[in-house]
Each structure stands twice: as C-alpha cells, then as structure tokens.
C-alpha positions in Angstrom: 47.2 24.7 10.7 44.6 25.7 8.2 41.3 23.7 8.4 40.2 24.8 5.0 39.3 21.8 2.8 41.4 21.4 -0.2 40.0 22.7 -3.6 40.7 19.2 -5.2 39.3 16.0 -4.1 41.9 13.1 -3.7 41.9 10.5 -6.6 40.3 7.8 -4.6 37.2 10.1 -3.6 36.9 11.2 -7.2 36.9 7.7 -8.4 34.4 6.5 -5.9 31.9 9.4 -6.5 32.3 9.2 -10.2 29.2 7.0 -11.1 27.1 9.3 -8.8 28.2 12.6 -10.4 27.8 11.3 -13.9 24.2 10.0 -13.0 23.4 13.4 -11.5 24.5 15.4 -14.6 22.5 13.2 -16.9 19.3 13.9 -14.8 20.0 17.5 -14.8 20.5 17.6 -18.4 17.1 15.5 -18.7 15.4 17.9 -16.6 16.8 21.0 -18.5 15.6 19.4 -21.8 12.0 19.0 -20.1 11.9 22.5 -19.1 12.8 23.7 -22.7 10.0 21.5 -24.1 7.5 22.8 -21.4 8.6 26.4 -22.6 8.0 25.9 -26.1 4.4 24.2 -25.5 3.6 27.3 -23.5 3.2 26.1 -20.0 5.2 26.0 -16.8 8.1 23.3 -17.2 8.0 21.7 -13.5 6.5 18.6 -15.0 7.4 16.3 -12.3 6.5 18.6 -9.3 3.6 20.8 -10.4 0.9 18.3 -11.3 -1.7 20.2 -9.0 -0.9 23.7 -10.7 -1.4 22.6 -14.3 -4.6 22.0 -16.0 -5.4 18.4 -16.0 -5.9 18.1 -19.6 -2.3 19.4 -20.3 -0.8 17.0 -18.0 -2.6 14.2 -19.6 -1.5 15.3 -23.2 2.2 15.5 -21.7 2.0 12.0 -20.1 0.8 10.3 -23.2 2.8 12.2 -25.8 6.1 13.2 -24.5 8.9 10.7 -25.1 12.7 10.8 -24.1 15.0 11.6 -27.0 17.5 9.0 -28.2 20.4 10.6 -26.3 18.4 11.5 -23.0 18.5 9.1 -20.1 15.5 7.0 -19.7 13.4 8.2 -16.6 13.6 5.9 -13.5 9.6 6.1 -13.3 8.5 3.0 -15.2 9.6 -0.8 -15.0 12.8 -2.0 -16.6 13.2 -4.7 -18.9 13.9 -8.1 -17.3 16.8 -8.8 -19.6 19.9 -7.3 -18.2 23.2 -7.5 -20.2 26.6 -8.6 -19.1 30.2 -7.3 -19.2 31.9 -4.3 -19.1 30.2 -2.7 -22.1 26.7 -3.8 -21.2 24.2 -1.0 -21.5 21.5 -0.5 -19.0 18.0 -2.1 -19.6 15.8 0.0 -21.7 12.7 1.3 -19.7 9.5 -0.5 -20.0 6.5 1.7 -19.6 3.7 0.9 -17.1 1.1 0.5 -19.8 2.9 -2.3 -21.5 2.4 -4.7 -18.8 -0.4 -7.1 -19.6 -1.2 -8.2 -16.0 -0.5 -7.0 -12.4 1.8 -10.0 -11.9 3.8 -8.7 -14.9 3.6 -5.2 -13.4 5.2 -6.6 -10.1 7.9 -8.5 -11.9 9.1 -5.6 -13.9 9.0 -3.4 -10.7 11.0 -5.8 -8.9 13.8 -5.8 -11.5 13.8 -1.9 -11.2 13.6 -1.4 -7.6 17.0 -0.8 -6.8 17.5 1.9 -9.6 14.2 3.8 -8.6 15.1 7.4 -8.2 15.0 8.5 -4.4 13.4 11.9 -5.2 10.3 10.5 -6.8 7.0 11.3 -4.9 4.6 8.4 -5.2 2.0 7.5 -2.6 2.2 3.7 -2.6 -0.9 1.2 -2.3 -0.5 -0.7 0.8 -0.7 -4.4 0.3 -1.9 -7.7 2.0 -2.3 -11.3 1.1 -5.9 -11.0 0.1 -5.0 -8.2 -2.6 -1.9 -10.3 -3.6 -4.1 -13.3 -4.3 -7.0 -10.9 -5.8 -4.8 -9.3 -8.1 -3.5 -12.6 -9.6 0.3 -11.7 -8.6 0.5 -15.3 -7.0 2.4 -17.5 -9.5 2.7 -20.9 -7.8 -0.4 -22.1 -5.6 1.5 -25.1 -4.6 4.5 -23.3 -2.8 5.3 -23.2 0.8 4.6 -19.4 0.8 1.2 -19.9 -0.7 0.4 -22.6 1.9 1.6 -20.4 4.8 -0.8 -17.6 3.7 -3.6 -20.2 3.5 -2.9 -20.8 7.2 -3.0 -17.3 8.2 -6.4 -17.0 6.6 -7.4 -19.8 8.6 -5.8 -18.2 11.7 -7.8 -14.9 11.1 -11.1 -16.7 10.3 -11.2 -19.1 13.2 -8.8 -17.5 16.2 -10.9 -14.3 17.0 -14.3 -16.2 17.5 -12.6 -18.8 19.5 -11.0 -16.2 21.8 -14.5 -14.4 22.2 -16.2 -17.8 22.9 -13.5 -18.7 25.5 -13.7 -15.2 27.2 -17.4 -15.4 27.6 -17.3 -18.8 29.0 -14.5 -17.7 31.6 -16.4 -14.6 32.5 -18.3 -14.8 36.0 -21.5 -12.7 35.3 -23.4 -13.7 38.4 -22.4 -10.7 40.6 -21.9 -7.8 38.2 -23.3 -4.3 38.8 -22.8 -0.7 38.0 -20.4 1.2 40.0 -16.5 2.2 40.4 -15.8 0.2 43.5 -13.3 -1.8 41.4 -11.2 1.4 41.1 -10.9 1.8 45.0 -7.6 2.0 46.3 -8.1 -0.5 49.0 -7.9 -3.2 46.2 -4.2 -2.1 45.9 -2.2 0.1 43.7 -1.6 -2.7 41.3 -5.3 -3.1 40.9 -5.7 0.7 40.4 -2.9 1.0 37.9 -4.2 -1.9 36.1 -7.6 -0.1 35.5 -5.9 3.2 34.3 -3.5 1.3 31.9 -6.5 -0.7 30.5 -8.8 2.3 30.0 -5.9 4.0 28.2 -5.1 1.0 26.0 -8.9 0.3 25.5 -9.4 3.8 24.0 -6.2 3.7 21.9 -6.8 0.3 20.5 -10.4 1.4 19.4 -9.3 4.5 17.8 -6.4 2.6 16.0 -8.9 0.3 14.5 -10.7 3.3 13.2 -7.7 4.5 11.5 -6.7 1.1 10.0 -10.5 0.7 8.9 -10.2 3.9 7.1 -6.9 3.4 5.5 -8.1 0.0 4.2 -11.2 1.7 2.7 -9.1 4.3 1.0 -6.7 1.5 -0.6 -9.9 -0.7 -1.4 -11.4 2.4 -3.4 -8.0 2.9 -5.3 -8.0 -0.8 -6.5 -11.7 -0.8 -7.4 -11.3 2.5 -9.6 -8.1 1.4 -11.1 -9.6 -2.2 -12.0 -12.6 -0.5 -13.6 -10.6 1.6 -15.7 -8.4 -1.2 -16.9 -11.6 -3.3 -17.5 -12.9 -0.9 -19.9 -9.8 0.5 -21.5 -7.2 -2.5 -21.5 -8.9 -5.5 -22.8 -7.3 -8.8 -21.1 -5.5 -6.8 -18.3 -7.7 -8.1 -15.5 -7.8 -11.7 -16.8 -6.0 -13.1 -13.7 -8.1 -11.1 -11.2 -10.0 -12.8 -8.6 -12.8 -10.6 -7.4 -13.5 -13.4 -4.8 -10.3 -12.5 -2.7 -10.5 -8.9 -3.0 -14.1 -9.0 -1.4 -13.0 -11.6 1.0 -10.1 -9.4 2.1 -12.4 -6.4 2.7 -15.0 -8.3 4.8 -12.1 -10.1 6.9 -10.3 -6.8 7.5 -13.3 -5.3 8.8 -14.6 -8.4 10.9 -11.1 -9.1 12.4 -10.5 -5.5 13.5 -14.1 -5.6 15.1 -13.3 -8.8 16.7 -9.9 -7.8 18.1 -11.6 -4.7 19.7 -14.1 -6.8 21.4 -11.6 -9.4 22.6 -9.4 -6.6 24.0 -12.5 -5.6 26.4 -12.6 -9.1 27.7 -8.8 -9.7 27.9 -8.6 -6.4 29.9 -11.5 -7.2 32.3 -9.8 -10.7 33.1 -6.2 -9.4 33.4 -4.7 -9.2 36.8 -1.9 -6.7 36.6 -0.8 -3.9 34.1 1.7 -6.3 32.6 -0.9 -8.6 31.5 -2.8 -5.6 30.0 0.3 -4.8 28.0 0.8 -8.1 26.7 -2.9 -8.9 25.9 -3.0 -5.8 24.0 0.2 -6.6 21.9 -1.1 -10.1 21.2 -4.4 -9.0 19.8 -2.3 -6.4 17.7 -0.2 -9.2 16.3 -3.5 -11.2 15.4 -4.8 -8.4 12.9 -1.6 -7.6 11.3 -0.8 -11.2 10.1 -2.0 -10.6 6.5 -0.1 -7.4 5.8 2.8 -7.2 3.4 5.8 -7.6 5.6 3.9 -9.0 8.4 4.9 -10.9 11.6 5.0 -14.3 9.9 7.3 -13.2 6.9 5.3 -14.9 4.1 5.2 -12.0 1.9 7.7 -9.3 1.8 8.7 -5.9 -0.4 9.9 -8.2 -3.2 6.2 -9.8 -3.5 4.5 -6.3 -3.7 5.4 -2.9 -4.9 3.1 -0.5 -3.7 4.8 2.4 -5.4 4.5 0.9 -8.9 1.1 0.0 -8.3 0.6 3.8 -6.9 1.8 5.0 -10.3 -0.5 2.9 -12.5 -3.5 3.8 -10.3 -2.4 7.6 -10.5 -2.6 7.7 -14.3 -5.7 5.4 -14.6 -7.8 7.6 -12.2 -6.5 10.7 -13.6 -7.7 9.9 -16.9 -11.1 8.8 -15.2 -11.2 12.1 -13.6 -10.8 14.0 -16.8 -13.7 12.4 -18.1 -16.0 13.5 -14.9 -14.8 16.9 -15.4 -13.9 17.5 -11.8 -12.1 20.5 -10.4 -8.6 20.8 -11.4 -7.5 21.0 -7.7 -8.3 17.4 -7.2 -5.9 14.6 -7.7 -6.4 11.0 -7.9 -4.9 10.8 -4.2 -8.3 12.8 -3.1 -10.4 10.0 -4.2 -12.2 9.4 -0.8 -13.0 13.0 -0.7 -14.9 13.2 -4.2 -18.6 12.2 -3.3 -19.7 10.5 -6.6 -16.2 8.4 -6.5 -16.7 7.6 -2.7 -20.1 6.3 -3.2 -19.3 4.3 -6.0 -16.1 2.4 -5.0 -16.6 2.1 -1.3 -17.4 -1.6 -0.5 -20.5 -2.1 2.0 -18.3 -3.8 4.6 -16.4 -0.4 5.4 -19.9 1.3 5.6 -21.1 -1.1 8.4 -17.6 -1.3 10.0 -16.9 2.5 10.5 -20.1 3.4 12.5 -19.7 0.2 14.7 -16.2 1.1 15.6 -17.4 4.7 16.4 -19.9 2.9 18.8 -17.4 0.5 20.4 -14.9 3.4 20.8 -17.4 5.0 23.3 -19.4 1.9 24.6 -16.4 -0.3 25.6 -14.5 2.1 27.9 -17.6 3.3 29.6 -18.5 -0.4 30.2 -14.8 -1.1 31.6 -15.1 2.0 33.9 -18.6 1.7 35.4 -19.2 -2.1 35.4 -18.0 -4.0 38.6 -17.5 -7.3 39.7 -16.8 -8.8 36.4 -14.2 -11.4 37.2 -12.7 -14.7 36.0 -14.5 -17.9 37.1 -12.5 -19.8 39.9 -10.7 -22.8 38.5 -7.9 -25.1 39.6 -6.6 -24.3 43.1 -8.9 -21.0 43.4 -11.9 -23.4 42.9 -10.5 -26.1 45.5 -10.1 -23.4 48.2 -13.7 -22.1 47.5 -14.9 -25.4 47.9 -13.0 -26.0 51.1 -14.1 -22.7 52.6 -17.7 -23.8 51.8 -17.3 -27.3 53.6 -15.8 -25.4 56.8 -18.6 -23.2 56.8 -21.2 -26.3 56.7 -19.1 -27.9 59.4 -19.2 -24.7 61.6 -22.9 -24.5 61.1 -23.3 -28.0 62.4 -21.3 -27.5 65.3 -23.1 -24.3 66.2 -26.5 -26.5 66.0 -24.8 -29.3 68.4 -23.6 -26.6 71.0 
C-alpha cells in the first residue's frame, strides 16, 4: 500500500485550518506591500528584521510616517481597542498605537486585550517586572484590593525577614572556639560531614554568582525604565502623571539590599547546617525570599495579565531609539545596548547598583574562603544538647571530688 500523502486534504482538515491559512495569506500580502514601499523609497525592504542594517534616521522616518492601507490587515505590534464587537459579522478591533496611550496603566490595559492576538514571530526584548515597578509606573488601579494588600505584606516580609534571619544566626553561632584551618573537612568526622562541606561550598559559589547576575539584570531593566520615563516626561506631557518615583527608587534599593542580605544568610545557614539535605533546603528557602516581588512570583499576587513586558519593551525601544538619534550614536547600537553606551550608562544607573555590584564581587570571593578555612564554627547547644553538656560538667565535678577524697 502506498504511503504517499493524498494531494487533497480532507474537508474537515481544510475547514479547521481555514482561519490560520487566511491569516497567513493576509500577513504575506502585507509584507509584500511593505517590501514594495521600501523599494520605492530606495532602501532594503526588510523593515521588521533589518533594523540593525538600516540607518537609524531612515528607520525613524519609516516608524513615524508609514501607515497601513485601508485594505491591509492591521499589524499585531500595537495594543488593540478595548471595544470588541459581537456576532458573526463582527469585525476585529482596530489597532491602537502605542503612542495613543496616555499612561502606563492604559498601555497595560490595551496590551492585555491584544495579548492573545500577538504575532508569534515578533522579536521583542521584554522588560521584566516586579511589584515595585508595578506600583511605580502607576499601573495599580485599586489600592484597597486584596491583591495590593498581599503585595504590601510581601514588601514587609522582604524588609524585615532578612535582617531577622541574620540577627538570629549571629545569636545562634558559637564564636568562642573558632580558628583558621581545614580540620572540619577531615574524613574522621564522617562522610556526611565531608559531603555537606562540598555541597555547601558549591552552593555558596553558585548563590553569590547568581546574585551578581540578578543585580546586573535589575540594573539594565532599571536603566531602560529611567530612560523611557525621561523621554516621555520631555516629549509627552502628562504621560508620567501616575508615576511614583518613590516606589521605583525603593524597589531598586530593596532589590540590592535583599540580594546582599540573602547571600550573607546563605553563608550562616550553611555553617549551621548538619547534613547536605539541610544545605539544599536552606538554599532554596533563601532563593524563595528574594524572588517574592517578581511578576509571576511564588505567592501569585501578580501575574502576566498585570504586567506585559513585551508591550513595555516596544514603548521603550522607540522612545530610546529617538533619544539615540539626538545623541548621534553609531548606527550599530540599538536601545538594547543601553548598558554598553558610556554616556547613557552613567546617566541612568542608580547609585544602589553602583554599590551593590562591587560588594557582591567581594562576597563572592570572601564568603567561600571563610567557609573553607574557618573551623569550629558551630551552633550553640540548646535543648537536650545543653542538658547533656551540663550533666557532663556535673559528672566531671563529682569525679574530681571523689579523686580528692581518695
């Protein structure tokens, strides 16, 4: 029996794939028209894919002047209108340009309505979000909601839990017999003790390096938001009316402080751990602490429907694109290279990141060395252990008295 596929699809398959094929034909038609228009203007027509190859001025003019024809399908790169028709003959909502939004809250509302229709082939570098940016950009609409109350408790947890953990670990640590050496690594303490030290050293290096990566990513996202806010403040009157710089600055400081505190907590928790399993659980617990404020975090108060990083990334791209034109930067640089442009890096980097990054480099070297070469750091005895120690001391005193009598 021949296994060659039939040249004609079954009727049910054609019916199922009809909407998809129609959409692809419309997109192909729109792309062909863009290529023709590009050829008429005298430059390469790969408008959506060749941004790096064009001159920045031509791309800016194309962005601000080119508009779809009446019979051309609206591109899926802008927020949709919130009013959606009903019935079989209802037409798709008209595209609403990013520039038409009057605040970041409206931008997120339009983006949420358009999210399911977004073209999967779009290449956008999203801006990661957290609850401080959600508050800072004025996206929150109801301050008295359960969601907002939960976020306030997350803020309180990140503010008070790390210092409380550090103070508790300092109190529990027995500092009376510490010394430099590697006796704690000796195999006569047991295989479990040796493996605990190996696992803890690996996790300590990994945790501090991860903290450095997190701070770098937060710094870049913070630079993007600061640059976008400055451009909107200068060129779009009233767009930043709901922006709270207090929460934006608080978020930057909190992110740096919490990561630094969590790295220190990790060192103490590893010293006080007894088994490799304790090391693993302690590391995961600390990681949970500094991821609480992220969009889609463990507590679930903020999800993807509350923060559209891709839509914000588009807004950032075109705003900073225009800013880079005014600065007359080389054509090979794009808004995604903001952290590599000296004049923009020095202007938009917050002071908290300038302090946190060198400290993390120092801790990445110092803490693993302290864990390896400092011995006899243990938890103070408590409970049954303390009772046993007291009983041994009493027995020693009684033995000394018996020796004197004899």
